C-alpha positions as CSV (number, residue, x, y, z in Angstrom):
1,M,84.1,85.5,122.2
2,P,81.8,87.6,120.5
3,P,81.1,87.3,116.7
4,L,81.8,89.5,114.0
5,R,78.4,90.2,113.3
6,N,78.2,92.1,116.7
7,F,80.5,94.5,115.4
8,M,80.1,94.9,111.8
9,T,78.4,97.6,109.5
10,T,75.2,95.9,108.4
11,S,73.6,96.4,104.6
12,P,77.1,97.9,103.5
13,Y,76.9,100.5,100.5
14,S,78.5,98.7,97.2
15,I,78.9,99.7,93.9
16,G,79.3,97.9,90.2
17,R,82.6,97.4,88.3
18,E,81.5,99.4,85.6
19,Q,80.3,102.3,87.6
20,T,83.2,104.9,87.2
21,L,86.1,106.3,89.6
22,E,83.6,109.6,90.5
23,Q,80.5,107.6,91.4
24,A,82.5,105.3,93.8
25,H,84.1,109.1,95.1
26,E,80.2,110.3,95.5
27,V,78.7,107.4,96.9
28,M,81.9,107.5,99.6
29,R,81.7,111.0,100.4
30,A,77.7,110.7,100.5
31,H,78.1,108.2,103.3
32,R,81.5,109.2,104.9
33,I,83.0,105.7,104.1
34,R,86.4,104.4,102.5
35,H,85.5,101.0,101.5
36,L,83.0,99.7,98.6
37,P,82.6,96.0,97.8
38,V,82.0,95.8,94.2
39,I,79.1,94.0,93.5
40,E,78.2,91.9,90.3
41,D,75.0,90.0,89.2
42,G,74.5,89.5,93.3
43,K,78.1,88.4,94.0
44,L,81.0,89.7,95.4
45,I,83.6,90.2,92.6
46,G,85.9,92.7,94.5
47,I,86.4,95.9,97.0
48,V,87.7,99.4,96.3
49,T,88.7,101.8,98.8
50,E,89.7,105.5,98.6
51,R,93.5,104.8,98.4
52,D,93.3,102.4,95.7
53,M,91.1,104.9,93.8
54,H,94.0,107.7,94.4
55,L,96.9,105.7,93.3
56,V,95.3,105.0,89.7
57,E,94.2,108.7,89.6
58,T,97.5,109.7,89.8
59,L,98.4,107.7,86.6
60,R,98.8,110.0,83.4
61,D,95.6,110.1,81.5
62,V,93.3,109.2,83.9
63,D,89.8,110.8,84.0
64,P,87.8,109.6,87.0
65,R,84.8,110.5,85.0
66,E,85.7,107.8,82.3
67,V,87.5,105.4,84.6
68,P,85.4,102.0,85.6
69,V,85.7,100.8,89.2
70,E,87.0,97.8,88.0
71,D,90.5,99.3,87.1
72,A,91.4,100.3,90.7
73,M,89.2,97.6,92.7
74,A,91.3,94.8,94.7
75,S,89.7,91.3,93.3
76,H,91.1,89.5,96.5
77,V,88.5,90.4,99.1
78,Y,89.1,89.1,102.8
79,A,85.5,87.6,103.1
80,V,84.3,85.8,106.4
81,D,80.7,84.3,108.0
82,P,79.5,86.8,110.0
83,D,79.4,84.3,112.9
84,T,83.5,84.3,112.6
85,T,85.1,85.4,115.9
86,L,86.2,89.0,116.4
87,D,89.5,87.7,117.7
88,V,90.0,85.5,114.5
89,V,89.0,88.6,112.1
90,A,91.1,91.0,113.6
91,E,94.5,88.8,113.9
92,A,94.3,88.0,110.2
93,M,93.3,91.5,108.9
94,A,96.6,92.7,111.8
95,E,98.8,90.1,109.8
96,H,97.9,90.7,106.6
97,K,97.3,94.4,107.1
98,Y,93.4,93.8,105.4
99,G,91.6,97.0,105.4
100,S,88.2,95.7,106.0
101,A,86.5,91.9,106.1
102,V,83.8,91.7,104.2
103,A,80.9,89.1,105.5
104,L,79.3,86.8,103.2
105,Q,76.1,84.5,104.0
106,N,75.2,82.1,101.6
107,G,77.2,84.1,98.8
108,K,75.7,87.5,99.7
109,V,77.4,90.7,101.1
110,V,75.7,91.1,105.0
111,G,78.4,93.2,106.0
112,I,81.6,94.8,106.4
113,F,84.1,95.2,109.0
114,T,86.6,97.9,108.9
115,T,89.5,99.3,110.7
116,N,87.4,102.1,112.2
117,D,84.9,99.4,113.4
118,A,87.6,97.5,114.8
119,C,89.0,100.5,116.8
120,R,85.0,101.0,118.2
121,S,85.0,97.0,119.2
122,L,88.0,97.8,121.1
123,A,86.8,100.5,122.8
124,D,83.5,99.3,123.6
125,L,85.1,96.1,124.8
126,L,87.6,98.1,126.4
127,R,84.9,99.9,128.4
128,T,82.1,97.0,129.0
129,R,84.4,93.9,129.7
130,L,87.8,95.7,131.1
131,A,86.6,97.9,133.1
132,K,86.2,96.4,136.7
């Protein structure tokens, strides 16, 4: 079974907890992504998604130019070693309805694997291994 590192996005964009929701939206739009690991002092402390931010922004008196990412981030992150096999990661993501898995090596974020990456992985595996 192939490892996650073969299918993850390496060196993902990230954001700090004190940066604003507006800044997070800018990063997401510029790079066409929906998940940002939240980093503090080089360590993963959470993840913020486009969906989480939109939910917070529906609340009264929320100004995305002032509200920090910390207010929208999830502190529980599904994090795995990049050598974890793809089937283990995909199964956990499906079972727990995780939108992403963050790859950590020596405590540092080295990659991210999202549901889009999972679909690309499935297509690749179908084409290369099962199309016989």
